[in-house]
C-alpha positions in Angstrom: 25.6 160.8 206.6 25.4 164.2 208.5 21.7 164.6 206.8 20.5 161.8 207.9 21.6 162.0 211.5 20.1 165.8 211.4 16.8 164.2 210.4 17.2 161.6 213.2 17.9 164.5 216.0 14.8 166.5 214.0 12.7 163.4 214.5 13.6 162.6 218.4 13.0 166.2 218.9 9.6 166.1 217.4 8.7 163.1 219.8 9.7 165.1 222.7 7.7 168.3 221.6 4.9 165.7 221.1 4.7 163.7 223.9 6.5 165.4 226.9 6.8 169.2 226.6 4.8 171.4 227.9 2.9 172.4 225.0 2.6 168.4 223.8 -0.3 166.5 223.4 -0.4 166.1 227.3 -0.6 169.3 228.2 -1.4 169.5 232.2 -1.2 165.8 232.7 1.8 163.5 233.0 2.0 160.7 230.0 0.6 157.1 231.0 3.1 154.6 231.5 2.7 152.9 228.0 3.0 156.3 226.4 6.4 156.4 228.3 7.3 152.9 227.2 6.5 153.7 223.5 8.5 157.1 223.7 11.5 155.4 225.3 11.6 152.7 222.7 11.5 154.8 219.7 14.3 156.6 221.6 16.7 153.4 222.4 16.0 152.3 218.9 16.8 156.0 217.1 20.0 155.6 219.1 21.1 152.3 218.1 20.8 153.4 214.1 22.6 156.3 215.2 25.3 154.3 216.4 24.9 152.0 212.8 25.0 155.2 210.6 28.5 156.2 212.5 30.4 152.9 212.6 28.4 151.0 209.9 27.8 148.1 212.5 25.6 147.7 215.7 27.2 147.8 218.8 28.4 144.1 219.7 27.8 143.5 223.3 26.4 140.2 223.1 27.0 137.0 222.1 23.8 136.6 220.3 23.6 139.8 219.0 20.4 140.1 221.0 19.6 142.3 223.9 18.1 139.8 226.3 19.5 140.2 230.0 19.8 143.6 232.4 23.9 142.9 231.8 23.5 143.3 228.4 21.3 146.1 228.3 23.5 148.0 230.8 26.2 147.4 228.5 24.6 148.8 225.7 23.7 151.7 227.6 27.2 152.6 228.7 28.2 152.4 224.5 25.3 154.5 223.2 26.5 156.9 226.3 29.8 157.3 225.1 31.4 155.5 228.4 32.6 152.2 226.8 35.4 153.7 224.1 36.3 150.0 223.4 33.0 149.4 221.2 32.5 153.3 220.7 35.9 154.4 220.2 35.3 158.4 219.7 32.8 158.3 222.7 29.7 159.8 220.6 26.7 160.2 223.3 24.0 158.8 221.1 21.6 158.1 224.1 21.4 160.8 227.3 19.9 158.9 230.1 22.9 160.0 232.6 24.9 157.1 234.6 23.4 154.6 237.0 22.6 156.6 240.2 20.3 159.5 241.4 19.8 161.7 238.6 19.2 159.1 235.8 16.9 156.7 233.8 19.4 153.9 234.4 18.6 151.2 237.2 21.2 152.2 240.1 22.1 148.7 240.6 22.2 147.3 237.1 23.0 150.2 234.7 20.2 148.8 232.7 17.7 151.0 231.4 14.0 149.9 232.9 10.5 150.4 231.3 7.9 152.1 233.2 7.6 148.8 235.4 10.8 148.3 236.6 11.9 145.8 233.5 14.8 146.1 231.2 13.9 146.6 227.6 15.0 143.7 225.2 16.3 144.5 222.0 17.2 142.8 218.6 19.2 144.3 215.6 19.1 143.1 212.2 22.1 141.2 211.2 22.4 142.9 208.0 21.7 146.4 209.0 18.1 146.5 207.3 15.7 144.0 208.4 13.5 142.3 208.6 13.8 140.7 211.9 12.3 137.5 213.7 10.1 138.6 216.2 10.5 137.4 219.6 7.1 136.4 219.5 5.5 133.5 217.5 2.3 135.1 216.3 4.2 138.1 215.0 6.3 136.8 212.4 9.0 139.1 211.0 8.9 142.6 211.3 10.5 144.9 208.7 12.8 147.2 210.8 16.5 147.3 211.4 16.2 147.6 215.3 13.3 146.3 217.5 12.7 147.1 221.3 10.1 145.4 223.3 9.4 145.7 226.8 7.5 142.5 228.8 5.0 144.9 230.8 4.1 145.7 234.0 3.7 141.4 234.7 7.4 141.3 234.0 6.9 138.4 231.9 7.4 137.9 228.4 4.2 137.1 226.5 1.3 135.9 229.1 1.8 132.9 231.5 0.3 130.5 229.2 2.1 131.6 226.1 5.2 133.0 226.7 6.0 133.3 222.7 2.7 135.0 221.8 2.1 139.1 222.0 -1.6 138.3 221.4 -3.1 138.9 225.0 -0.1 140.2 227.2 0.7 143.2 228.5 3.9 143.6 226.6 5.3 146.8 224.7 6.9 146.9 221.1 8.3 149.1 219.5 7.1 148.2 215.7 3.5 148.6 216.2 
């Protein structure tokens, strides 16, 4: 269990080094919004997997098991930060984004973790802990992952306006591609 956690921490550090450090890939310029979204989605998914490795279950913060509202996203952030000791009784900070406020990545009003365009991230867990997971998009089928995270993109609409259940032709961003 501790070896898996060490591997996940090393992978997160590598992601940070490659994408955001001064000697990383974007030396001399800021990453694009879609690159930030991809990194943040990977960070959220990894943090949830750390939680699963520690407790043997995913954080129970919504009735459906899916995180599809700003309130559910905010509840998940409180769990992953170690603030909600009802769901995370050991108070382990699996994800450090700060408390909602001025020095935080969280939205100051809702407490949700917003994507670069100001929309909260949507999240789905595999009920069996391993996957596959049904994609939120009809044209995607199943995703072979334990956790998926997606952003509705700049337009704030899942899918496209003509086809909200389709990923193709949308500006959405997903963690599994």
